[in-house]
N, C-alpha and C positions, 0 to 999 in steps of 0.2 A: 504494500500500500504506500509506504513511504517513497519508494522509488517511483511509483506511478504519479504521485503528487509532484515529485521533483522533475519529472519529464513533462509536466504541464497539465495533468488531469486535476480537476478540482475535487476537493474533499466531498463536496455535495454530490457530484456525479458518481463518485466511488461509493458513497453512502447509499445511493439509490440502487446501484448495481450489486453491492455486497451488503452484509448485515450491519456492520458497525455504523454508528452515527458519524456525521461530518465532524462534530467536535472531537470525538474519539480519534479520528484520523488526524486531525490537526494536532492533538496532544501527542500522538505517536511521532509525527514529523518534528515537533518541537523537541521531544526527548531524544530523538535520533540526532538532531542538530547539536544538542548539548553534549551527548556522548561522543560525537565526532569532533568536537571543538569548534563547530561553526558558530555557536552561540556561547555566551558566558553569563547569562542572566538567570541561571538556575543551577540546580544540582544534577550531576551526572547520575546514571543508574548506580554506579559503584559507590558514589558518595551517599546516595539515598540508602543503599543497603548497609553501609557502614553506620550511618546515623541511626537506622532502625536497630542494628545490633547493639550499638552503644546505649541507646535508650532502654532496651530490654535488659542489658547488663546493669545499668544504673538502677532500674526498678528492683532487680534481684538483690543488689548490694544493699539498697535501702531496707528491703524486707529482712535480709539477714542481720543488718545492724539493729533493727527494731527487736528481732527475736533475741539477739544477744543482750540487749539492754534489759529486756524483760527477765531473761534468765539470770542476769547478774543481780537484779533487784530481788528476785525470788530467793536466790542463794543468800543474799545479805540478810533478808528477813528470817530465813531458816536458821542461820547461824547467829542471829542477833548481833551481828557486827557489820560495820560498814568499813571497807578498806580505807586506810588513811590516804589523804590526797598527796600526790606526788609533788615534791618541791620544785620540780622542773617545769610544771605547767602553769 
């Protein structure tokens, strides 16, 4: 589809001939241009995948940190002691 648009076919004509909407085809052309370095006003597919991976990892780390904080509070209550604060912080 992207190549057909690049050789002169309009997204509207292609949308009538095939299933995707004209806007979907325009989005594909835009993303292909970003991936190939023809445009620089958005994220490439690789950058989007990395961002998605980092966001997922960030969510996981926040969840793990919350679990560890709750576990530390529980253990402190169970032992009736709170660890002393470090002088380096």
